C-alpha positions in Angstrom: -89.6 -162.5 -76.3 -91.1 -160.9 -73.1 -90.9 -157.4 -74.7 -92.7 -158.6 -77.9 -95.5 -160.1 -75.8 -95.8 -156.9 -73.7 -95.9 -154.8 -76.9 -98.5 -157.0 -78.5 -100.6 -157.1 -75.4 -100.6 -153.3 -75.3 -101.4 -153.2 -79.1 -104.4 -155.6 -78.7 -105.7 -153.6 -75.8 -105.4 -150.3 -77.7 -107.0 -151.7 -80.8 -109.9 -152.9 -78.7 -110.3 -149.6 -77.0 -110.3 -147.8 -80.4 -112.9 -150.2 -81.7 -115.2 -149.9 -78.6 -114.8 -146.3 -77.4 -116.0 -143.5 -79.6 -113.5 -140.9 -78.5 -110.4 -143.2 -78.9 -109.4 -143.7 -82.5 -106.8 -144.1 -85.1 -107.0 -141.8 -88.1 -106.6 -142.9 -91.7 -108.4 -145.4 -93.9 -111.4 -147.2 -92.3 -111.7 -150.4 -94.2 -109.9 -153.1 -96.2 -106.2 -153.8 -96.5 -105.4 -150.1 -96.8 -106.6 -149.8 -93.2 -104.4 -152.6 -92.0 -101.3 -151.4 -93.9 -101.8 -147.9 -92.6 -102.7 -148.6 -89.0 -100.6 -151.5 -87.8 -97.3 -149.6 -87.6 -99.1 -146.7 -85.8 -100.7 -149.1 -83.4 -97.4 -150.6 -82.5 -95.8 -147.2 -82.0 -98.7 -146.0 -79.8 -98.6 -149.2 -77.8 -94.9 -148.6 -77.2 -95.6 -145.0 -76.1 -98.4 -146.1 -73.8 -96.1 -148.8 -72.3 -93.3 -146.3 -71.7 -95.7 -143.7 -70.2 -97.3 -146.3 -68.0 -93.9 -147.6 -66.9 -92.2 -144.2 -66.3 -94.8 -141.6 -65.5 -97.6 -143.6 -63.8 -95.6 -144.8 -60.8 -94.6 -141.2 -60.0 -98.1 -139.9 -60.4 -99.5 -142.8 -58.3 -97.0 -142.1 -55.5 -97.8 -138.4 -55.5 -101.5 -139.0 -55.4 -101.4 -141.9 -52.9 -103.7 -140.1 -50.4 -106.4 -139.8 -53.1 -106.0 -143.4 -54.0 -106.4 -144.4 -50.4 -109.4 -142.2 -49.7 -111.2 -143.4 -52.8 -110.3 -147.0 -52.1 -108.3 -147.2 -55.4 -110.9 -145.7 -57.7 -108.6 -142.7 -58.3 -106.3 -145.2 -60.1 -108.9 -145.1 -62.9 -108.4 -141.3 -63.2 -104.6 -141.9 -63.3 -105.0 -144.5 -66.1 -107.2 -142.1 -68.0 -104.6 -139.4 -67.6 -101.9 -141.8 -68.9 -104.1 -142.6 -72.0 -104.6 -138.9 -72.6 -100.9 -138.2 -72.3 -100.3 -141.0 -74.8 -102.8 -139.4 -77.1 -101.1 -136.0 -76.7 -97.6 -137.5 -77.4 -99.0 -139.3 -80.5 -100.5 -136.1 -81.7 -97.1 -134.3 -81.2 -95.4 -137.0 -83.2 -98.2 -136.9 -85.8 -98.9 -140.7 -85.4 -102.7 -140.5 -86.1 -104.0 -141.5 -82.7 -106.5 -139.4 -80.8 -108.2 -139.4 -77.4 -111.1 -136.9 -77.4 -111.6 -135.8 -73.8 -111.6 -137.1 -70.3 -114.6 -139.5 -70.5 -113.3 -141.1 -73.6 -110.0 -141.6 -71.8 -111.8 -143.1 -68.9 -113.7 -145.5 -71.2 -110.5 -146.3 -73.0 -108.6 -146.9 -69.8 -111.3 -149.4 -68.6 -111.2 -151.3 -71.9 -107.4 -151.3 -72.0 -107.2 -152.6 -68.4 -109.7 -155.4 -68.9 -108.1 -156.4 -72.2 -104.7 -156.5 -70.6 -106.0 -158.8 -67.9 -107.7 -161.0 -70.5 -104.6 -161.3 -72.8 -102.3 -161.8 -69.8 -104.6 -164.6 -68.6 -104.3 -166.4 -72.0 -100.6 -165.7 -72.6 -99.6 -166.2 -69.0 -97.1 -164.3 -66.9 -93.5 -165.5 -66.9 -92.9 -163.9 -63.4 -95.1 -166.4 -61.6 
């Protein structure tokens, strides 16, 4: 159950980022039931990729860049989150999933939206670890 909530949280955050940020998008139909039928499997797969990238790659990058994180009082974490979103976009492109992140600033905007949405959804759903 915890995995499903985690995956849905990532999917909601990604969908919101694709809706709000111009350079973060899913390709395919853009309206009606065809859009939903085409995009929901892709959304779940990209959410899974983002979760794996965030769980595996991000801690290593954060540890290696710890001096930058400290000097910037944590703002460098935003750059790391943007890089994780760009890596997810690259992996999705390699797997031909129909998800794109167009550039660094789009990734930064998407990372901000994803972070905020994750906080909001976690606040509503609750955290089992508490």
